[in-house]
N, C-alpha and C positions, 0 to 999 in steps of 0.2 A: 480375618478371622476364618478358622475352619468353619465351612459349612456343618449347624446343626442337625443331627440325624433324633428327631423325634418320635419314640419307637413307646406307644403307652395304650394298654388296654384295661379296664375294668377287671374282666374277666382272666385274665392273664394264668396261666401257670407254669410255675416255675420248677427243676429239679437244683437242689442246693448241695453240691458234694463237700463231707466236712463241719455240716451244719454242729455237731456235737461239741464241735472246737470252741474256742475263745471269742473270735474275730466273726466266723459264723455264726453261732447260737446268738451274739447281740445281732448280728443281719437277720438271723429270721425274728426276732422279736421286732425287730426294727420295722421290718415291711409288713409284717402282717397286722401291726397296728396305724401303717399308714395307709394302708390299698386294702380295706375290707373287701375285695373279692375278689383276691390273690389266693391262687391254691399254692400249698405248699411240698414236696417229696422234699425230704432229708436223706441224703444217702451214707451213712459213717460207717467207718472197717469198726470205730470202737478200739482203735490202739490207745495207750498209757495216756493221752489224754483229751481225748477225745470221751466225754460226761453226760451222762443221760441230764442228772442234776440239774445241767445248765440251763433245758426247757421242760423243767418238771412242770412249771407255772403254766406250759401251755396249755387252753382246754378247748379247743376248734376242732371241727371237724375240715374245715380246711388248712390240715398240718399233719401229716403223715411222715415216720420215722420205717425206713428201712436199713436194718446194718446191711453191710457189704463193703464188698473193695473195688476202688476203680481202676484196679490192675484187673478184673474180671470185667473181661469184654462181652460175655454173655449177659452178663448182669446189668450193664451200663445200657448196655440197647434195652434190653428189656424197661427199665427205668426210665428211657429219654424217648420212647417211644410218640407220645404224645404232648410232650412239654413244649412252650414255645420259649423258654431260654433256660440257660444253665450259667452258672456263678460255680467258678469252683474255688472253694476252700481247701479241697483236700489236698495237703500235704506232711509230709515229715518235714519238719521246723527245725528242730533244735540243736544250734552248732557244736556242742558235746559230744553229741548223739554221732551226728554226721562222720564226728573225727574218730567215732574209737568203733563206725562200721556203718559203710557208704551202701550198701546194699537195696535196703530199706529205702531211703533218700531216691536210688537212681530210678526203683521200682514205681512206687506212688508219683514223683513229680516229673517223670519223662514218661514211661510206658505207659500210669494211667492219666497223665495228659493225652497222649495219643489217642487212648481208646476211647476218651470224652471224644475230642474231632472228627474221629469217622461218625460217632452218632451223627455229631453236626451234622456230617457231609450224606450220611446215608436220610437220616428223617425232613430233611433243611430247615433245621429250628431256626430258629428266629435270627438270633442273640446267643452271642458264648462270651462270655467276661473269665479271663484267667487274675484270678488273681494273684499277685508276685512281691515283691519285696523289693528293696532301695539296694537291700546286699548282692546285688546281681552285679551292679557296677563299680565294686569294690572299695577298700579304703583310697581319699581324696586326701592329699597334702594338704588342698585349698581349695576354694568357689565351690560350687555344688552343680549334681549333676543332672543335664538336663535329657530327655527322652532319644538325645540322637547321641547323647552321649556312649563310648565304647565298653563293653560288659564285658569285668575283671573281677569274676569271684575269685573269693581267696580262699574258701573253704566248700570239703563235698556239698553243705546244704546246699551251698549259695548258686556252687556249679549246678547243682542238681535242677533249682527253677530258673537258672540262665537258661538249663536246658529245655525245660518244661516250655519258655518264652518263646525259644528259635522254634520250635516245634507249631506253638497258634501260629506266628509268623511265615511260615510253612506252608501253613495248610491255605492262609486266606492269602498266599502270592500262589500257587499251585491251585486248590479249589476255589476260590474268591469265598471264602469261606467269609460270613458276618460277625469277626469275632475283634473283642476289646483285649488289654492289657492295663491293668494300673498296677502298679511299684508305689507301696506305701513306707512311711518311716513306722520305726519305731512305736506300736499299740501298748496301750495301757488300759485299762478301766476295772471292770466287774468279772467276772467268773476265768481271769488268764490262769494258765496251770501252772502252781505253786514249785515251778524250777528255773522260770522266767525273774530280771532280778530284782524289779518291782514285788512283785506279790510274794516272792520267796524273802528278799529281806524286810519285808512286813509283816508277815508271819515268822519268821523265827524272832523277831522281838518282843511279836506279842506272846513268844513262848518263854521268852527268856535266854536265848539262844544268840550269839553271835553271829554277821552279815559274812558270808566271803564274796572278800573285793578282790577280784583278778586284778596284778600287775600294781603299777600305779596309784589305776585308778583314773589316768587321763585321757582314756576311751571317750570319746567324743558320740551321738546318738542323738537324732533328733526326733523328736516324741510326738504324737499326736493321739488323745484322746479316742477309744474306739467309737462313739459316736458320732464324733464328725468324719471319721473315715466311713461307717456308713452312709452317712447322708449322700460323701462323694461320690462311693460303689452303686448309689440307687444312681446317681446322676449323669454320671459314664454310661452307665448301661443303658437309659431309655435317651438321651440325648447327645453322646459321646458317639466321633463321627467311625465310621466301621474301620476297621485296619490299622487304628493309633491305640499309642500308648499313652496313658496318663499317670504323670506322677503326683500321691497325691504327701503331699508334709506338712509338718506341724510348723513350720520355725521354732521349732524350742528346743535349738540347742545344748545339751550338758552335759557334764562328764559322768562318770559314772560315780566317782566321789562327790560332785556337786550332789546327786540324786542320791544318794548312802546320806548324805550332811540332812536332807531337805525332810526325806522320811524320820530321821531319826530326832529331828528337834519335831517335829507335829506329833510323835510318840513318848515325846518327854524322857530322851534317851543322849547318851554325848556318844564321842567317836571311841571312848574304851571298848564300845559293842563291836566293834569294824574288826576282823581278822584280813591280815593280807595274805591270798594265797599266789600258789604259782600262777605267770599268767599260761591266758588257753594259748596254746600253738595254732600262728598263723591269725593273728587275733587282730584281728582288721581296728584300725587306728582315728578314723574318724570317717560319716557316713554325714552328708547332707544332699537334698534336693530341691533344685528350683523346680518348684509346684506354678508358676505364671500362667502356661499351660490350661490347667484344671479352672484356674483363677478366670481365665478369659470365659470359660464354659457358664461362668456364676458360680462358683463354690468358694467358700471359706470357711475356715473354722470357726465355732460358736461359742468353743468353753475357754475362757482364758488359763492358760497352763496352772501357776495355783493351786486354783479355785478345784480344776479337773484333779490334780492330786489329792488335796483336800475329798474329795468326794468319794475317790479309790480310796483310800487309806479306812474310813470311815467304813466304807459298803465291808472290808477284810475282818474291822474291829466286829460289824451285826452280823458276819455268818459265818461265825467258825465253824458250826458245823457240815460247813462246805467244804472249806479247805481243811480241818481236821480228818476228816474222812478223807480225802487225797492223799492226804501227809502218813497216814496212817497205814494205808495200802486197804483200807476196807473196801473202797469202789471199786480196787480191782476184784475181790473177791466175788462182790456181787454183780459186775456183768460178767463176769465169766459165771455163774449159776445162771444168770437167765439168759444167757445169749452163747454158751459156750466158747468154745477156745476162740481165740484174737488171729 
């Protein structure tokens, strides 16, 4: 068993990049609740999927939002100067958008990561956690990817994430930086931008629209509820072994068709709502993670898949104002007025 590296402080100050996004905002809420003396700076560029409505209920002096881009090295150093640790959620993440244009993905996921690592090096920051994805392993015909599996990304998004991971590895080996990497399977839950499969399909059905299912719908993903991922990130950051990678899987493999049927059934609709559309170029067939390493660290998911899905669907039903603002474009107009051009 690897040596556990205990690292915790009641008064820790953290920089969280990309904290206005889906997983980042859930994680900020989780940390503030669990650690009453932690202070958090949320650095987010507020691109199309960065949404301050995700965090509007947070009213505490322990939390501060700063609009900014991790590709701005000067700003990154200013924000990181006196923090104890960094969680890097900031990333361009949508595969379809990366196929249309990869430049932003390369800048944010690789150059931005490099800037954060330079800050860790300069200010001797105690811990850095890179939040990555199972997509860097590519499509698996069988079996599960472990942390030593080869990287085989098949689209510009996953390639840019793999590039960021390799940058983290290189800075650890070259400069002995205190870094860790997590690679999680598909997250789902509240506040997920409605271009992703589950929130898109749920909100479309609530609007009486059909759901666009790629290809034959048999692509397999492993699903994990976002709060389970938050507990895993917390554990790895505080007790993970420096320089290591930890897979975080939910052990809930489902085809996209199965997910679609579950959503339709929960909302009382039938398969007539499915519209089969042309498959995505280079669409990975199957992802699967071996998460035994983090389980040896003491983690396991707490949410049963069916119950978590029902909870997620109920959240979108009860928060129409949140997603309708996004789908109508109202939120983009709002934050451009508040924060200027992105």
